[in-house]
A tleap script that builds the chain and sets N, CA, C and O, in Angstrom:
source leaprc.protein.ff14SB
mol = sequence {
  NMET GLY TYR ASP SER LEU ALA LEU GLU ARG
  VAL GLY SER THR ARG GLU VAL PRO MET ILE
  GLU VAL GLN PHE SER VAL PRO ASP GLY SER
  VAL GLY HIE VAL GLU TRP HIE VAL VAL ALA
  ILE LEU VAL ILE ASP GLY PRO HIE LEU GLU
  ILE GLN GLY ASP PRO ASP PHE ALA GLU VAL
  ARG ASP ILE GLU VAL LEU ASP VAL GLU THR
  GLY GLN SER VAL THR PHE ASP ALA ASP PRO
  GLU ARG TRP ALA ARG ASN LEU PRO GLN ALA
  PHE ARG SER GLY ASP LEU VAL CYS GLU VAL
  VAL THR ASP SER SER ALA ASP ALA ILE ARG
  GLU SER GLY ALA ILE ALA ALA GLY CALA
}
set mol.1.N position { 82.942 135.945 164.632 }
set mol.1.CA position { 81.744 135.520 163.933 }
set mol.1.C position { 82.100 135.354 162.448 }
set mol.1.O position { 82.388 136.359 161.798 }
set mol.2.N position { 82.095 134.167 161.891 }
set mol.2.CA position { 82.260 134.074 160.476 }
set mol.2.C position { 81.077 134.376 159.724 }
set mol.2.O position { 79.984 134.173 160.252 }
set mol.3.N position { 81.156 134.856 158.504 }
set mol.3.CA position { 79.986 135.303 157.693 }
set mol.3.C position { 79.983 134.427 156.343 }
set mol.3.O position { 80.985 134.221 155.658 }
set mol.4.N position { 78.841 134.004 156.107 }
set mol.4.CA position { 78.667 133.290 154.733 }
set mol.4.C position { 77.686 134.246 154.033 }
set mol.4.O position { 76.866 134.919 154.658 }
set mol.5.N position { 77.816 134.261 152.758 }
set mol.5.CA position { 76.816 135.072 151.913 }
set mol.5.C position { 75.407 134.496 152.006 }
set mol.5.O position { 75.297 133.284 152.195 }
set mol.6.N position { 74.439 135.176 151.902 }
set mol.6.CA position { 72.937 134.813 151.918 }
set mol.6.C position { 72.339 135.012 150.741 }
set mol.6.O position { 72.346 136.125 150.216 }
set mol.7.N position { 71.745 133.948 150.183 }
set mol.7.CA position { 70.850 134.128 149.008 }
set mol.7.C position { 69.497 134.724 149.427 }
set mol.7.O position { 68.826 134.242 150.339 }
set mol.8.N position { 69.145 135.765 148.732 }
set mol.8.CA position { 68.013 136.535 149.126 }
set mol.8.C position { 66.813 136.338 148.025 }
set mol.8.O position { 67.010 136.308 146.810 }
set mol.9.N position { 65.692 136.226 148.584 }
set mol.9.CA position { 64.476 136.327 147.707 }
set mol.9.C position { 63.515 137.316 148.475 }
set mol.9.O position { 63.208 137.102 149.647 }
set mol.10.N position { 63.074 138.356 147.803 }
set mol.10.CA position { 62.220 139.266 148.409 }
set mol.10.C position { 60.699 138.861 147.997 }
set mol.10.O position { 60.371 138.621 146.835 }
set mol.11.N position { 59.876 138.822 149.034 }
set mol.11.CA position { 58.496 138.497 148.783 }
set mol.11.C position { 57.754 139.785 149.210 }
set mol.11.O position { 57.847 140.212 150.361 }
set mol.12.N position { 57.004 140.404 148.238 }
set mol.12.CA position { 56.273 141.611 148.611 }
set mol.12.C position { 54.966 141.327 149.382 }
set mol.12.O position { 54.404 140.238 149.263 }
set mol.13.N position { 54.510 142.254 150.130 }
set mol.13.CA position { 53.226 142.103 150.884 }
set mol.13.C position { 52.590 143.395 151.028 }
set mol.13.O position { 53.325 144.379 150.939 }
set mol.14.N position { 51.342 143.570 151.237 }
set mol.14.CA position { 50.650 144.748 151.565 }
set mol.14.C position { 50.449 144.651 153.037 }
set mol.14.O position { 49.931 143.620 153.466 }
set mol.15.N position { 50.822 145.670 153.932 }
set mol.15.CA position { 50.747 145.644 155.252 }
set mol.15.C position { 50.255 146.863 155.737 }
set mol.15.O position { 50.488 147.887 155.093 }
set mol.16.N position { 49.522 146.910 156.917 }
set mol.16.CA position { 49.144 148.098 157.688 }
set mol.16.C position { 50.029 148.301 158.849 }
set mol.16.O position { 50.212 149.430 159.305 }
set mol.17.N position { 50.603 147.217 159.357 }
set mol.17.CA position { 51.474 147.283 160.568 }
set mol.17.C position { 52.947 147.848 160.015 }
set mol.17.O position { 53.384 147.355 158.975 }
set mol.18.N position { 53.585 148.710 160.594 }
set mol.18.CA position { 54.914 149.072 160.092 }
set mol.18.C position { 55.792 147.955 160.126 }
set mol.18.O position { 55.812 147.266 161.147 }
set mol.19.N position { 56.577 147.653 159.085 }
set mol.19.CA position { 57.530 146.656 159.050 }
set mol.19.C position { 58.906 147.250 158.480 }
set mol.19.O position { 58.892 147.933 157.456 }
set mol.20.N position { 59.935 147.009 159.076 }
set mol.20.CA position { 61.277 147.326 158.716 }
set mol.20.C position { 62.184 146.319 158.530 }
set mol.20.O position { 62.261 145.427 159.376 }
set mol.21.N position { 62.956 146.317 157.458 }
set mol.21.CA position { 63.889 145.331 156.982 }
set mol.21.C position { 65.324 145.992 157.009 }
set mol.21.O position { 65.584 147.001 156.354 }
set mol.22.N position { 66.161 145.394 157.752 }
set mol.22.CA position { 67.607 145.877 157.883 }
set mol.22.C position { 68.517 144.741 157.394 }
set mol.22.O position { 68.490 143.601 157.859 }
set mol.23.N position { 69.351 145.177 156.379 }
set mol.23.CA position { 70.366 144.257 155.932 }
set mol.23.C position { 71.738 144.478 156.287 }
set mol.23.O position { 72.187 145.624 156.265 }
set mol.24.N position { 72.500 143.429 156.634 }
set mol.24.CA position { 73.878 143.499 157.069 }
set mol.24.C position { 74.696 142.842 155.969 }
set mol.24.O position { 74.374 141.735 155.539 }
set mol.25.N position { 75.733 143.495 155.516 }
set mol.25.CA position { 76.570 143.148 154.559 }
set mol.25.C position { 78.066 143.239 154.851 }
set mol.25.O position { 78.450 144.109 155.632 }
set mol.26.N position { 78.917 142.426 154.294 }
set mol.26.CA position { 80.352 142.484 154.481 }
set mol.26.C position { 81.008 142.587 153.173 }
set mol.26.O position { 80.477 142.064 152.194 }
set mol.27.N position { 82.293 143.318 153.063 }
set mol.27.CA position { 82.973 143.441 151.897 }
set mol.27.C position { 83.875 142.218 151.585 }
set mol.27.O position { 84.424 141.601 152.498 }
set mol.28.N position { 84.014 141.894 150.343 }
set mol.28.CA position { 84.915 140.944 149.777 }
set mol.28.C position { 85.804 141.520 148.720 }
set mol.28.O position { 85.397 141.690 147.571 }
set mol.29.N position { 86.975 141.809 149.092 }
set mol.29.CA position { 87.914 142.501 148.077 }
set mol.29.C position { 88.923 141.584 147.519 }
set mol.29.O position { 89.946 142.037 147.005 }
set mol.30.N position { 88.668 140.184 147.598 }
set mol.30.CA position { 89.448 139.248 147.166 }
set mol.30.C position { 89.452 139.061 145.547 }
set mol.30.O position { 90.313 138.377 144.994 }
set mol.31.N position { 88.505 139.670 144.898 }
set mol.31.CA position { 88.351 139.523 143.516 }
set mol.31.C position { 88.840 140.759 142.700 }
set mol.31.O position { 88.482 140.902 141.531 }
set mol.32.N position { 89.604 141.589 143.280 }
set mol.32.CA position { 90.226 142.796 142.724 }
set mol.32.C position { 89.404 144.002 142.857 }
set mol.32.O position { 89.891 145.092 142.558 }
set mol.33.N position { 88.133 143.895 143.306 }
set mol.33.CA position { 87.378 145.127 143.521 }
set mol.33.C position { 86.474 144.576 144.725 }
set mol.33.O position { 86.473 143.407 145.112 }
set mol.34.N position { 85.757 145.553 145.214 }
set mol.34.CA position { 84.882 145.246 146.461 }
set mol.34.C position { 83.547 144.855 146.001 }
set mol.34.O position { 82.864 145.568 145.266 }
set mol.35.N position { 83.158 143.617 146.480 }
set mol.35.CA position { 81.787 143.113 146.333 }
set mol.35.C position { 81.167 143.005 147.615 }
set mol.35.O position { 81.901 142.653 148.538 }
set mol.36.N position { 79.975 143.235 147.857 }
set mol.36.CA position { 79.198 143.285 149.111 }
set mol.36.C position { 78.434 142.002 149.120 }
set mol.36.O position { 77.766 141.621 148.159 }
set mol.37.N position { 78.557 141.369 150.217 }
set mol.37.CA position { 77.744 140.082 150.429 }
set mol.37.C position { 76.863 140.154 151.609 }
set mol.37.O position { 77.354 140.469 152.694 }
set mol.38.N position { 75.559 139.879 151.492 }
set mol.38.CA position { 74.614 140.028 152.441 }
set mol.38.C position { 74.727 138.841 153.331 }
set mol.38.O position { 74.675 137.708 152.855 }
set mol.39.N position { 74.892 139.072 154.699 }
set mol.39.CA position { 75.080 137.921 155.588 }
set mol.39.C position { 73.906 137.736 156.484 }
set mol.39.O position { 73.748 136.686 157.106 }
set mol.40.N position { 73.043 138.786 156.563 }
set mol.40.CA position { 71.915 138.607 157.428 }
set mol.40.C position { 70.864 139.783 157.212 }
set mol.40.O position { 71.218 140.921 156.904 }
set mol.41.N position { 69.687 139.445 157.382 }
set mol.41.CA position { 68.537 140.420 157.320 }
set mol.41.C position { 67.718 140.300 158.575 }
set mol.41.O position { 67.394 139.188 158.992 }
set mol.42.N position { 67.378 141.388 159.179 }
set mol.42.CA position { 66.498 141.454 160.217 }
set mol.42.C position { 65.141 142.022 159.774 }
set mol.42.O position { 65.075 143.088 159.161 }
set mol.43.N position { 64.204 141.388 160.052 }
set mol.43.CA position { 62.818 141.885 159.854 }
set mol.43.C position { 62.117 142.257 161.130 }
set mol.43.O position { 61.827 141.378 161.941 }
set mol.44.N position { 61.838 143.496 161.341 }
set mol.44.CA position { 61.259 143.957 162.613 }
set mol.44.C position { 59.784 144.336 162.263 }
set mol.44.O position { 59.525 145.269 161.504 }
set mol.45.N position { 58.900 143.614 162.819 }
set mol.45.CA position { 57.507 143.784 162.607 }
set mol.45.C position { 56.777 143.942 163.793 }
set mol.45.O position { 56.257 142.979 164.358 }
set mol.46.N position { 56.691 145.266 164.271 }
set mol.46.CA position { 56.155 145.572 165.658 }
set mol.46.C position { 57.143 145.011 166.586 }
set mol.46.O position { 58.334 145.270 166.412 }
set mol.47.N position { 56.733 144.213 167.625 }
set mol.47.CA position { 57.620 143.833 168.664 }
set mol.47.C position { 58.238 142.490 168.265 }
set mol.47.O position { 58.834 141.841 169.124 }
set mol.48.N position { 58.123 142.010 166.936 }
set mol.48.CA position { 58.686 140.791 166.543 }
set mol.48.C position { 59.960 140.999 165.765 }
set mol.48.O position { 60.106 141.952 164.999 }
set mol.49.N position { 60.857 140.099 165.979 }
set mol.49.CA position { 62.147 140.109 165.212 }
set mol.49.C position { 62.393 138.862 164.536 }
set mol.49.O position { 62.404 137.816 165.186 }
set mol.50.N position { 62.606 138.872 163.200 }
set mol.50.CA position { 62.843 137.710 162.483 }
set mol.50.C position { 64.349 137.793 161.903 }
set mol.50.O position { 64.711 138.836 161.357 }
set mol.51.N position { 65.100 136.850 162.005 }
set mol.51.CA position { 66.494 136.807 161.481 }
set mol.51.C position { 66.575 135.761 160.360 }
set mol.51.O position { 66.284 134.573 160.503 }
set mol.52.N position { 67.008 136.346 159.218 }
set mol.52.CA position { 67.353 135.524 158.053 }
set mol.52.C position { 68.823 135.455 157.830 }
set mol.52.O position { 69.462 136.504 157.746 }
set mol.53.N position { 69.424 134.254 157.724 }
set mol.53.CA position { 70.741 134.371 157.526 }
set mol.53.C position { 71.461 133.807 158.811 }
set mol.53.O position { 70.985 132.903 159.498 }
set mol.54.N position { 72.678 134.448 159.063 }
set mol.54.CA position { 73.433 134.096 160.180 }
set mol.54.C position { 72.731 134.180 161.590 }
set mol.54.O position { 72.484 135.270 162.106 }
set mol.55.N position { 72.420 132.965 162.195 }
set mol.55.CA position { 71.728 133.095 163.626 }
set mol.55.C position { 72.455 133.824 164.606 }
set mol.55.O position { 71.806 134.185 165.588 }
set mol.56.N position { 73.698 134.129 164.554 }
set mol.56.CA position { 74.501 134.760 165.477 }
set mol.56.C position { 73.958 136.384 165.645 }
set mol.56.O position { 74.225 137.049 166.646 }
set mol.57.N position { 73.240 136.847 164.618 }
set mol.57.CA position { 72.734 138.182 164.593 }
set mol.57.C position { 71.568 138.275 165.649 }
set mol.57.O position { 71.136 139.395 165.923 }
set mol.58.N position { 71.071 137.235 166.214 }
set mol.58.CA position { 70.059 137.388 167.300 }
set mol.58.C position { 70.579 138.151 168.338 }
set mol.58.O position { 69.772 138.812 168.992 }
set mol.59.N position { 71.908 138.203 168.664 }
set mol.59.CA position { 72.483 139.068 169.677 }
set mol.59.C position { 72.407 140.539 169.356 }
set mol.59.O position { 72.604 141.337 170.272 }
set mol.60.N position { 72.144 140.962 168.166 }
set mol.60.CA position { 72.115 142.352 167.849 }
set mol.60.C position { 70.979 143.093 168.504 }
set mol.60.O position { 70.961 144.318 168.620 }
set mol.61.N position { 69.977 142.235 168.951 }
set mol.61.CA position { 68.782 142.731 169.604 }
set mol.61.C position { 69.220 143.345 170.994 }
set mol.61.O position { 68.445 144.111 171.566 }
set mol.62.N position { 70.362 143.048 171.511 }
set mol.62.CA position { 70.739 143.487 172.806 }
set mol.62.C position { 71.537 144.833 172.725 }
set mol.62.O position { 71.908 145.419 173.742 }
set mol.63.N position { 71.794 145.315 171.387 }
set mol.63.CA position { 72.576 146.462 171.186 }
set mol.63.C position { 71.670 147.746 171.515 }
set mol.63.O position { 70.525 147.824 171.070 }
set mol.64.N position { 72.189 148.665 172.247 }
set mol.64.CA position { 71.542 149.895 172.432 }
set mol.64.C position { 72.132 150.905 171.486 }
set mol.64.O position { 73.345 151.108 171.427 }
set mol.65.N position { 71.187 151.572 170.702 }
set mol.65.CA position { 71.686 152.466 169.702 }
set mol.65.C position { 71.268 153.912 170.058 }
set mol.65.O position { 70.397 154.163 170.891 }
set mol.66.N position { 71.952 154.834 169.368 }
set mol.66.CA position { 71.714 156.182 169.601 }
set mol.66.C position { 70.799 156.799 168.540 }
set mol.66.O position { 71.075 156.692 167.345 }
set mol.67.N position { 69.615 157.500 169.010 }
set mol.67.CA position { 68.661 158.054 168.093 }
set mol.67.C position { 69.328 159.461 167.722 }
set mol.67.O position { 69.373 160.343 168.580 }
set mol.68.N position { 69.825 159.658 166.488 }
set mol.68.CA position { 70.534 160.881 166.183 }
set mol.68.C position { 69.690 162.029 166.259 }
set mol.68.O position { 70.221 163.101 166.546 }
set mol.69.N position { 68.406 161.977 166.038 }
set mol.69.CA position { 67.542 163.066 166.239 }
set mol.69.C position { 67.213 163.557 167.530 }
set mol.69.O position { 67.057 164.758 167.749 }
set mol.70.N position { 67.094 162.601 168.461 }
set mol.70.CA position { 66.796 163.049 169.908 }
set mol.70.C position { 68.074 162.935 170.845 }
set mol.70.O position { 68.010 163.413 171.978 }
set mol.71.N position { 69.152 162.355 170.431 }
set mol.71.CA position { 70.271 162.027 171.295 }
set mol.71.C position { 70.050 160.987 172.309 }
set mol.71.O position { 70.896 160.852 173.192 }
set mol.72.N position { 68.966 160.206 172.280 }
set mol.72.CA position { 68.640 159.294 173.316 }
set mol.72.C position { 69.041 157.937 172.947 }
set mol.72.O position { 69.071 157.643 171.752 }
set mol.73.N position { 69.356 157.068 173.853 }
set mol.73.CA position { 69.677 155.719 173.580 }
set mol.73.C position { 68.372 154.882 173.362 }
set mol.73.O position { 67.379 155.099 174.058 }
set mol.74.N position { 68.386 154.067 172.534 }
set mol.74.CA position { 67.057 153.288 172.212 }
set mol.74.C position { 67.536 151.849 172.194 }
set mol.74.O position { 68.596 151.496 171.679 }
set mol.75.N position { 66.581 150.964 172.860 }
set mol.75.CA position { 66.705 149.519 172.779 }
set mol.75.C position { 65.575 148.960 171.993 }
set mol.75.O position { 64.539 149.588 171.777 }
set mol.76.N position { 65.819 147.729 171.563 }
set mol.76.CA position { 64.685 147.034 170.876 }
set mol.76.C position { 63.543 146.892 171.641 }
set mol.76.O position { 62.431 147.119 171.165 }
set mol.77.N position { 63.738 146.490 172.930 }
set mol.77.CA position { 62.522 146.291 173.911 }
set mol.77.C position { 61.672 147.433 174.061 }
set mol.77.O position { 60.445 147.351 174.119 }
set mol.78.N position { 62.469 148.731 174.137 }
set mol.78.CA position { 61.699 149.925 174.438 }
set mol.78.C position { 60.876 150.473 173.256 }
set mol.78.O position { 59.764 150.983 173.396 }
set mol.79.N position { 61.506 150.329 172.099 }
set mol.79.CA position { 60.887 150.930 170.808 }
set mol.79.C position { 61.491 150.231 169.621 }
set mol.79.O position { 62.496 150.729 169.115 }
set mol.80.N position { 60.989 149.152 169.138 }
set mol.80.CA position { 61.646 148.316 168.069 }
set mol.80.C position { 61.708 149.056 166.793 }
set mol.80.O position { 62.707 148.907 166.090 }
set mol.81.N position { 60.759 149.831 166.417 }
set mol.81.CA position { 60.828 150.476 165.127 }
set mol.81.C position { 61.910 151.651 165.148 }
set mol.81.O position { 62.691 151.798 164.208 }
set mol.82.N position { 61.912 152.416 166.187 }
set mol.82.CA position { 62.962 153.460 166.233 }
set mol.82.C position { 64.341 152.839 166.329 }
set mol.82.O position { 65.275 153.388 165.744 }
set mol.83.N position { 64.532 151.721 167.031 }
set mol.83.CA position { 65.768 151.019 167.160 }
set mol.83.C position { 66.263 150.582 165.849 }
set mol.83.O position { 67.434 150.746 165.506 }
set mol.84.N position { 65.318 149.994 165.077 }
set mol.84.CA position { 65.678 149.422 163.760 }
set mol.84.C position { 66.151 150.612 162.753 }
set mol.84.O position { 67.093 150.443 161.979 }
set mol.85.N position { 65.467 151.752 162.824 }
set mol.85.CA position { 65.733 152.783 161.888 }
set mol.85.C position { 67.154 153.418 162.303 }
set mol.85.O position { 67.837 153.968 161.439 }
set mol.86.N position { 67.578 153.333 163.611 }
set mol.86.CA position { 68.842 154.003 163.972 }
set mol.86.C position { 69.905 152.898 164.008 }
set mol.86.O position { 71.067 153.248 164.219 }
set mol.87.N position { 69.626 151.594 163.823 }
set mol.87.CA position { 70.732 150.541 163.831 }
set mol.87.C position { 71.832 150.794 162.936 }
set mol.87.O position { 72.944 150.524 163.389 }
set mol.88.N position { 71.761 151.298 161.649 }
set mol.88.CA position { 72.828 151.492 160.880 }
set mol.88.C position { 73.889 152.463 161.480 }
set mol.88.O position { 75.057 152.375 161.101 }
set mol.89.N position { 73.532 153.338 162.357 }
set mol.89.CA position { 74.501 154.197 163.037 }
set mol.89.C position { 75.432 153.364 163.823 }
set mol.89.O position { 76.565 153.804 164.018 }
set mol.90.N position { 75.091 152.205 164.300 }
set mol.90.CA position { 75.975 151.399 165.156 }
set mol.90.C position { 76.884 150.579 164.271 }
set mol.90.O position { 77.838 150.006 164.799 }
set mol.91.N position { 76.692 150.480 163.082 }
set mol.91.CA position { 77.626 149.707 162.167 }
set mol.91.C position { 78.094 150.418 160.978 }
set mol.91.O position { 77.570 150.222 159.881 }
set mol.92.N position { 79.140 151.304 161.169 }
set mol.92.CA position { 79.617 152.196 160.220 }
set mol.92.C position { 81.145 151.967 159.962 }
set mol.92.O position { 81.762 152.792 159.288 }
set mol.93.N position { 81.718 150.957 160.439 }
set mol.93.CA position { 83.250 150.630 160.364 }
set mol.93.C position { 83.597 150.273 158.937 }
set mol.93.O position { 84.703 150.607 158.512 }
set mol.94.N position { 82.737 149.614 158.152 }
set mol.94.CA position { 83.109 149.214 156.835 }
set mol.94.C position { 83.380 147.644 156.818 }
set mol.94.O position { 83.281 146.992 155.779 }
set mol.95.N position { 83.732 147.083 158.051 }
set mol.95.CA position { 83.832 145.597 158.099 }
set mol.95.C position { 82.558 144.945 158.056 }
set mol.95.O position { 82.416 143.901 157.420 }
set mol.96.N position { 81.504 145.552 158.764 }
set mol.96.CA position { 80.143 145.051 158.732 }
set mol.96.C position { 79.240 146.338 158.667 }
set mol.96.O position { 79.255 147.186 159.559 }
set mol.97.N position { 78.508 146.411 157.624 }
set mol.97.CA position { 77.565 147.533 157.510 }
set mol.97.C position { 76.159 147.005 157.476 }
set mol.97.O position { 75.902 145.869 157.078 }
set mol.98.N position { 75.253 147.857 157.902 }
set mol.98.CA position { 73.923 147.503 157.708 }
set mol.98.C position { 73.182 148.862 157.194 }
set mol.98.O position { 73.619 149.994 157.397 }
set mol.99.N position { 72.067 148.568 156.541 }
set mol.99.CA position { 71.217 149.540 156.142 }
set mol.99.C position { 69.674 149.264 156.235 }
set mol.99.O position { 69.295 148.098 156.349 }
set mol.100.N position { 68.857 150.199 156.194 }
set mol.100.CA position { 67.446 149.950 156.244 }
set mol.100.C position { 67.102 149.742 154.801 }
set mol.100.O position { 67.321 150.685 154.040 }
set mol.101.N position { 66.621 148.697 154.347 }
set mol.101.CA position { 66.259 148.477 152.954 }
set mol.101.C position { 64.789 148.658 152.724 }
set mol.101.O position { 64.382 149.055 151.632 }
set mol.102.N position { 63.961 148.373 153.738 }
set mol.102.CA position { 62.566 148.584 153.699 }
set mol.102.C position { 62.005 149.239 154.831 }
set mol.102.O position { 62.354 148.786 155.921 }
set mol.103.N position { 61.168 150.261 154.823 }
set mol.103.CA position { 60.488 150.793 155.922 }
set mol.103.C position { 59.093 151.088 155.417 }
set mol.103.O position { 58.922 152.040 154.656 }
set mol.104.N position { 58.057 150.300 155.812 }
set mol.104.CA position { 56.806 150.482 155.274 }
set mol.104.C position { 56.093 151.751 155.749 }
set mol.104.O position { 55.180 152.285 155.120 }
set mol.105.N position { 56.562 152.163 156.851 }
set mol.105.CA position { 55.807 153.630 157.175 }
set mol.105.C position { 56.467 154.661 156.522 }
set mol.105.O position { 55.810 155.687 156.343 }
set mol.106.N position { 57.729 154.626 156.083 }
set mol.106.CA position { 58.339 155.600 155.286 }
set mol.106.C position { 57.838 155.543 153.849 }
set mol.106.O position { 57.738 156.588 153.206 }
set mol.107.N position { 57.531 154.412 153.342 }
set mol.107.CA position { 56.884 154.186 152.029 }
set mol.107.C position { 55.515 154.809 152.093 }
set mol.107.O position { 55.135 155.516 151.159 }
set mol.108.N position { 54.770 154.591 153.122 }
set mol.108.CA position { 53.351 155.138 153.251 }
set mol.108.C position { 53.497 156.729 153.269 }
set mol.108.O position { 52.683 157.397 152.632 }
set mol.109.N position { 54.445 157.298 153.935 }
set mol.109.CA position { 54.551 158.665 153.999 }
set mol.109.C position { 54.929 159.137 152.606 }
set mol.109.O position { 54.352 160.115 152.130 }
set mol.110.N position { 55.832 158.515 151.954 }
set mol.110.CA position { 56.194 158.959 150.580 }
set mol.110.C position { 54.897 159.004 149.611 }
set mol.110.O position { 54.558 159.947 148.895 }
set mol.111.N position { 54.310 157.858 149.752 }
set mol.111.CA position { 53.050 157.670 148.917 }
set mol.111.C position { 52.060 158.748 149.182 }
set mol.111.O position { 51.620 159.372 148.216 }
set mol.112.N position { 51.654 159.042 150.412 }
set mol.112.CA position { 50.749 160.122 150.690 }
set mol.112.C position { 51.230 161.464 150.209 }
set mol.112.O position { 50.429 162.232 149.677 }
set mol.113.N position { 52.478 161.784 150.365 }
set mol.113.CA position { 53.057 163.060 149.900 }
set mol.113.C position { 52.944 163.036 148.397 }
set mol.113.O position { 52.556 164.064 147.843 }
set mol.114.N position { 53.238 161.991 147.689 }
set mol.114.CA position { 53.140 161.991 146.255 }
set mol.114.C position { 51.702 162.200 145.763 }
set mol.114.O position { 51.496 162.867 144.749 }
set mol.115.N position { 50.752 161.667 146.432 }
set mol.115.CA position { 49.325 161.839 146.211 }
set mol.115.C position { 48.972 163.330 146.293 }
set mol.115.O position { 48.386 163.935 145.394 }
set mol.116.N position { 49.369 163.852 147.413 }
set mol.116.CA position { 48.993 165.283 147.848 }
set mol.116.C position { 49.701 166.185 146.767 }
set mol.116.O position { 49.091 167.177 146.368 }
set mol.117.N position { 50.850 165.924 146.311 }
set mol.117.CA position { 51.546 166.837 145.503 }
set mol.117.C position { 50.982 166.635 144.004 }
set mol.117.O position { 51.049 167.553 143.187 }
set mol.118.N position { 50.466 165.476 143.718 }
set mol.118.CA position { 49.985 165.362 142.340 }
set mol.118.C position { 48.359 165.751 142.198 }
set mol.118.O position { 47.706 165.691 141.157 }
set mol.119.N position { 47.884 166.161 143.508 }
set mol.119.CA position { 46.469 166.456 143.360 }
set mol.119.C position { 46.174 167.901 142.971 }
set mol.119.O position { 45.011 168.274 142.816 }
savepdb mol mol.pdb
quit
C-alpha cells in the first residue's frame, strides 16, 4: 500500500452521539529528521465509518483488536467505539502508527470532571 500525505482541515461540531477520530501517520526520514505525514483518518460515529485519505484503509474495518483492559478481542461490527479506542494497539511498529485524536465521550467525561472539581 503506497501512502500519500493527506491535507487536513478540522471542522468542529457539537454532538451528543460519541464520535471518535483515529489518525494514521507514516514517518518520512528523507529530510534529515523524521516528519510524520497523515495518510488516513477514520471517523467512527456510532456504527458508521468514514474514511478520509487513502481508500485502502477501508480494509482496517476487518481487523480484530485486543481490548487491553478486558483482554477480549473486539471487532468493528461488535463494538465500533471500543474497537476504535483500541485500534492504536494494533499499529505500533513505527512504519504506520495510529492514534485517537478525537473522542467526544472522553471530552465529555473530562468536561464533567472539570465542572465538578471547580464547583
